C-alpha positions as a Python dict, from the first residue, in 0.01 Angstrom:
ca = {
    (1, 'M'): (0, 0, 0),
    (2, 'S'): (-277, -85, 244),
    (3, 'L'): (-572, -236, 61),
    (4, 'I'): (-814, -250, 354),
    (5, 'T'): (-793, 14, 625),
    (6, 'T'): (-990, 99, 936),
    (7, 'K'): (-1007, 458, 1045),
    (8, 'E'): (-1194, 677, 1284),
    (9, 'A'): (-1472, 856, 1105),
    (10, 'R'): (-1486, 1232, 1092),
    (11, 'P'): (-1735, 1371, 1345),
    (12, 'D'): (-1972, 1456, 1059),
    (13, 'V'): (-1959, 1111, 898),
    (14, 'L'): (-2011, 808, 1124),
    (15, 'S'): (-1996, 765, 1498),
    (16, 'L'): (-1822, 429, 1446),
    (17, 'K'): (-1502, 329, 1272),
    (18, 'R'): (-1521, 284, 896),
    (19, 'S'): (-1349, -2, 719),
    (20, 'I'): (-1237, 124, 381),
    (21, 'G'): (-1136, -75, 76),
    (22, 'N'): (-888, 72, -170),
    (23, 'V'): (-1015, 15, -526),
    (24, 'F'): (-768, 174, -769),
    (25, 'G'): (-708, 441, -506),
    (26, 'I'): (-1081, 506, -466),
    (27, 'P'): (-1216, 453, -110),
    (28, 'I'): (-1507, 206, -97),
    (29, 'D'): (-1670, 111, 233),
    (30, 'I'): (-1653, -246, 360),
    (31, 'I'): (-2009, -273, 483),
    (32, 'S'): (-2305, -508, 523),
    (33, 'W'): (-2665, -450, 420),
    (34, 'D'): (-2771, -395, 782),
    (35, 'Q'): (-2489, -148, 842),
    (36, 'A'): (-2579, 48, 530),
    (37, 'V'): (-2946, 73, 626),
    (38, 'D'): (-2864, 155, 989),
    (39, 'S'): (-2616, 428, 892),
    (40, 'I'): (-2862, 599, 659),
    (41, 'S'): (-3142, 569, 915),
    (42, 'T'): (-2927, 718, 1194),
    (43, 'W'): (-2850, 1022, 981),
    (44, 'A'): (-3208, 1050, 856),
    (45, 'L'): (-3352, 1068, 1207),
    (46, 'T'): (-3164, 1392, 1273),
    (47, 'R'): (-3199, 1526, 917),
    (48, 'E'): (-2824, 1533, 857),
    (49, 'S'): (-2696, 1645, 518),
    (50, 'K'): (-2508, 1337, 396),
    (51, 'V'): (-2400, 1190, 63),
    (52, 'V'): (-2415, 819, -18),
    (53, 'C'): (-2256, 702, -343),
    (54, 'I'): (-2331, 361, -491),
    (55, 'C'): (-2013, 266, -675),
    (56, 'N'): (-2000, 10, -956),
    (57, 'A'): (-1724, -64, -1207),
    (58, 'H'): (-1825, 235, -1418),
    (59, 'S'): (-1803, 464, -1113),
    (60, 'V'): (-1457, 362, -999),
    (61, 'V'): (-1309, 367, -1350),
    (62, 'T'): (-1464, 709, -1411),
    (63, 'A'): (-1320, 829, -1081),
    (64, 'R'): (-972, 717, -1192),
    (65, 'Q'): (-1006, 933, -1504),
    (66, 'D'): (-1203, 1231, -1373),
    (67, 'P'): (-1037, 1415, -1079),
    (68, 'E'): (-1355, 1610, -1004),
    (69, 'F'): (-1563, 1294, -979),
    (70, 'S'): (-1289, 1122, -780),
    (71, 'Q'): (-1307, 1399, -522),
    (72, 'V'): (-1684, 1353, -497),
    (73, 'I'): (-1634, 986, -403),
    (74, 'F'): (-1361, 1081, -154),
    (75, 'N'): (-1600, 1333, 4),
    (76, 'A'): (-1889, 1086, 31),
    (77, 'D'): (-2007, 991, 377),
    (78, 'L'): (-2064, 639, 251),
    (79, 'A'): (-1952, 471, -73),
    (80, 'T'): (-2097, 123, -117),
    (81, 'P'): (-1967, -148, -354),
    (82, 'D'): (-2230, -177, -623),
    (83, 'G'): (-2157, -408, -913),
    (84, 'A'): (-2032, -764, -880),
    (85, 'P'): (-1681, -672, -1006),
    (86, 'V'): (-1626, -416, -728),
    (87, 'A'): (-1750, -652, -456),
    (88, 'W'): (-1536, -932, -603),
    (89, 'L'): (-1224, -715, -604),
    (90, 'L'): (-1281, -615, -241),
    (91, 'R'): (-1313, -982, -146),
    (92, 'R'): (-995, -1057, -339),
    (93, 'L'): (-817, -778, -151),
    (94, 'G'): (-917, -909, 191),
    (95, 'A'): (-1283, -823, 261),
    (96, 'R'): (-1384, -1188, 238),
    (97, 'D'): (-1756, -1150, 309),
    (98, 'Q'): (-1823, -831, 116),
    (99, 'Q'): (-2155, -838, -67),
    (100, 'R'): (-2273, -623, -353),
    (101, 'I'): (-2463, -327, -201),
    (102, 'N'): (-2647, -201, -508),
    (103, 'G'): (-2880, 96, -552),
    (104, 'P'): (-3211, -68, -650),
    (105, 'D'): (-3198, -323, -369),
    (106, 'L'): (-3077, -70, -112),
    (107, 'M'): (-3367, 160, -202),
    (108, 'W'): (-3619, -125, -173),
    (109, 'K'): (-3478, -249, 159),
    (110, 'Y'): (-3473, 103, 298),
    (111, 'C'): (-3830, 174, 193),
    (112, 'A'): (-3937, -134, 390),
    (113, 'H'): (-3740, -3, 688),
    (114, 'A'): (-3882, 349, 651),
    (115, 'A'): (-4237, 216, 636),
    (116, 'D'): (-4181, 24, 960),
    (117, 'C'): (-4022, 323, 1135),
    (118, 'G'): (-4245, 599, 1000),
    (119, 'E'): (-3960, 776, 822),
    (120, 'A'): (-4039, 1000, 524),
    (121, 'I'): (-3858, 980, 191),
    (122, 'Y'): (-3832, 1210, -112),
    (123, 'L'): (-3788, 1111, -477),
    (124, 'Y'): (-3569, 1332, -699),
    (125, 'G'): (-3510, 1256, -1066),
    (126, 'S'): (-3649, 1067, -1366),
    (127, 'S'): (-3966, 1169, -1554),
    (128, 'E'): (-4305, 1265, -1416),
    (129, 'A'): (-4456, 953, -1575),
    (130, 'T'): (-4197, 726, -1410),
    (131, 'L'): (-4236, 899, -1074),
    (132, 'S'): (-4613, 852, -1086),
    (133, 'I'): (-4581, 478, -1151),
    (134, 'L'): (-4301, 446, -897),
    (135, 'K'): (-4503, 608, -619),
    (136, 'D'): (-4798, 379, -689),
    (137, 'R'): (-4577, 71, -679),
    (138, 'L'): (-4398, 176, -361),
    (139, 'M'): (-4727, 243, -185),
    (140, 'A'): (-4865, -92, -303),
    (141, 'A'): (-4560, -270, -161),
    (142, 'F'): (-4530, -57, 155),
    (143, 'P'): (-4871, 95, 247),
    (144, 'A'): (-4728, 269, 554),
    (145, 'L'): (-4446, 438, 358),
    (146, 'R'): (-4446, 817, 377),
    (147, 'I'): (-4350, 967, 41),
    (148, 'A'): (-4307, 1331, 138),
    (149, 'G'): (-4265, 1459, -218),
    (150, 'S'): (-4105, 1415, -556),
    (151, 'Y'): (-3952, 1625, -832),
    (152, 'S'): (-3866, 1557, -1195),
    (153, 'P'): (-3598, 1811, -1291),
    (154, 'P'): (-3575, 1931, -1653),
    (155, 'F'): (-3310, 1789, -1886),
    (156, 'R'): (-3095, 2099, -1849),
    (157, 'P'): (-2916, 2273, -1564),
    (158, 'L'): (-3157, 2438, -1322),
    (159, 'T'): (-3143, 2813, -1280),
    (160, 'A'): (-3036, 2937, -938),
    (161, 'E'): (-3399, 3025, -862),
    (162, 'E'): (-3527, 2683, -972),
    (163, 'D'): (-3262, 2508, -767),
    (164, 'E'): (-3344, 2712, -459),
    (165, 'T'): (-3711, 2628, -499),
    (166, 'A'): (-3631, 2256, -529),
    (167, 'V'): (-3408, 2265, -220),
    (168, 'K'): (-3676, 2445, -19),
    (169, 'A'): (-3939, 2191, -123),
    (170, 'I'): (-3718, 1903, -8),
    (171, 'N'): (-3634, 2065, 324),
    (172, 'D'): (-3995, 2168, 388),
    (173, 'S'): (-4108, 1810, 325),
    (174, 'N'): (-3923, 1691, 638),
    (175, 'A'): (-3800, 1385, 449),
    (176, 'G'): (-3500, 1215, 608),
    (177, 'V'): (-3374, 1053, 287),
    (178, 'V'): (-3371, 1182, -70),
    (179, 'W'): (-3339, 911, -336),
    (180, 'V'): (-3164, 1064, -637),
    (181, 'S'): (-3198, 911, -984),
    (182, 'L'): (-3003, 1126, -1230),
    (183, 'G'): (-2746, 879, -1359),
    (184, 'C'): (-2372, 862, -1294),
    (185, 'P'): (-2177, 1089, -1256),
    (186, 'K'): (-2446, 1361, -1268),
    (187, 'Q'): (-2626, 1245, -953),
    (188, 'E'): (-2307, 1216, -748),
    (189, 'K'): (-2193, 1565, -844),
    (190, 'W'): (-2542, 1701, -773),
    (191, 'M'): (-2541, 1548, -424),
    (192, 'D'): (-2194, 1681, -349),
    (193, 'E'): (-2297, 2029, -462),
    (194, 'H'): (-2602, 2020, -234),
    (195, 'R'): (-2424, 1896, 77),
    (196, 'G'): (-2508, 2137, 359),
    (197, 'R'): (-2806, 2281, 170),
    (198, 'I'): (-3036, 1979, 173),
    (199, 'N'): (-3117, 1867, 526),
    (200, 'A'): (-3142, 1497, 449),
    (201, 'V'): (-2938, 1196, 343),
    (202, 'M'): (-2894, 1196, -36),
    (203, 'V'): (-2851, 855, -197),
    (204, 'G'): (-2770, 823, -569),
    (205, 'V'): (-2940, 514, -710),
    (206, 'G'): (-2904, 544, -1088),
    (207, 'A'): (-3171, 351, -1277),
    (208, 'A'): (-3348, 230, -962),
    (209, 'F'): (-3656, 447, -1026),
    (210, 'D'): (-3702, 292, -1370),
    (211, 'Y'): (-3643, -60, -1242),
    (212, 'H'): (-3897, -30, -962),
    (213, 'A'): (-4147, 148, -1186),
    (214, 'G'): (-4101, -121, -1450),
    (215, 'T'): (-4013, 124, -1728),
    (216, 'I'): (-3678, -57, -1766),
    (217, 'Q'): (-3666, -432, -1724),
    (218, 'R'): (-3409, -545, -1468),
    (219, 'A'): (-3198, -853, -1532),
    (220, 'P'): (-3328, -1190, -1406),
    (221, 'L'): (-3213, -1289, -1059),
    (222, 'W'): (-2975, -1555, -1192),
    (223, 'M'): (-2792, -1287, -1393),
    (224, 'Q'): (-2780, -1052, -1093),
    (225, 'R'): (-2640, -1326, -871),
    (226, 'N'): (-2374, -1424, -1125),
    (227, 'G'): (-2247, -1074, -1195),
    (228, 'L'): (-2412, -1048, -1537),
    (229, 'E'): (-2658, -763, -1480),
    (230, 'W'): (-2435, -536, -1687),
    (231, 'L'): (-2470, -774, -1983),
    (232, 'H'): (-2849, -757, -1962),
    (233, 'R'): (-2841, -377, -1964),
    (234, 'F'): (-2595, -370, -2251),
    (235, 'A'): (-2814, -605, -2456),
    (236, 'S'): (-3116, -383, -2384),
    (237, 'E'): (-2949, -54, -2487),
    (238, 'P'): (-2635, -139, -2690),
    (239, 'R'): (-2603, 194, -2875),
    (240, 'R'): (-2616, 399, -2557),
    (241, 'L'): (-2420, 169, -2328),
    (242, 'W'): (-2156, 5, -2550),
    (243, 'K'): (-1878, 239, -2440),
    (244, 'R'): (-1976, 227, -2075),
    (245, 'Y'): (-1968, -151, -2055),
    (246, 'L'): (-1719, -268, -2315),
    (247, 'V'): (-1457, 3, -2266),
    (248, 'T'): (-1516, 57, -1894),
    (249, 'N'): (-1523, -315, -1809),
    (250, 'T'): (-1201, -370, -2002),
    (251, 'L'): (-1033, -90, -1807),
    (252, 'F'): (-1169, -233, -1481),
    (253, 'I'): (-1009, -570, -1557),
    (254, 'W'): (-678, -401, -1650),
    (255, 'Y'): (-674, -186, -1337),
    (256, 'S'): (-766, -489, -1120),
    (257, 'M'): (-475, -691, -1261),
    (258, 'Q'): (-233, -410, -1178),
    (259, 'Q'): (-363, -381, -825),
    (260, 'I'): (-376, -755, -751),
    (261, 'L'): (-56, -864, -927),
    (262, 'F'): (165, -564, -857),
    (263, 'N'): (2, -431, -540),
    (264, 'R'): (-14, -77, -672),
    (265, 'V'): (-274, 176, -773),
    (266, 'P'): (-289, 192, -1155),
    (267, 'N'): (-236, 511, -1352),
    (268, 'A'): (-556, 682, -1464),
    (269, 'K'): (-437, 739, -1821),
}
């Protein structure tokens, strides 16, 4: 089994070759921060309908157990290694310099880039209150940033008419990138469903809106740098996140052992 592969991209994905890491059979891009920002920017300039998934331990374990979600990751135009465990496993499998390309930091770095280049962004997800704070904080940090619009969807499936209205608003805004904060796997499935309908790069960033707005406290830098951000989140919301972190992290360790020791993709069940 090849753990790290290089392949020609499809014409609708990247103009360059993509180096792909095999994490439990799930394709994760071997990519640097600059390459991630440059790829998104290249697509954004021509308003291409693309999907970028930010994949942490929860994502790859969920993909092993949910065929529908697995296909979403396979279909993604870019799947970055979020989460220290995923980046560590890729390094262990041969991508020696792979860093953690996480959603909150990617969003912040890209907003700085967009402000410098005059690119417009759109914010989709979270609550109206969080979006209001987020926009103020982004504009304070990046005065030249163009926030073309935002939308807080209801906590229920949108009707066909509501969805069409939301899609039209995004496309009419001329934003090149839509930052999507709906949580995993909802945001990834939403992006995949809207491929070809939304004329922009869609990037799923999980709790990034809350982190940057300050409505959820992010882990201290020393915890982020030592792969302990998950522990901070678990301690903050144990009732909601106990299964995600305790069960999922245990499965991640088990799957990793199978892949490293036996050089095979583990069974999902």
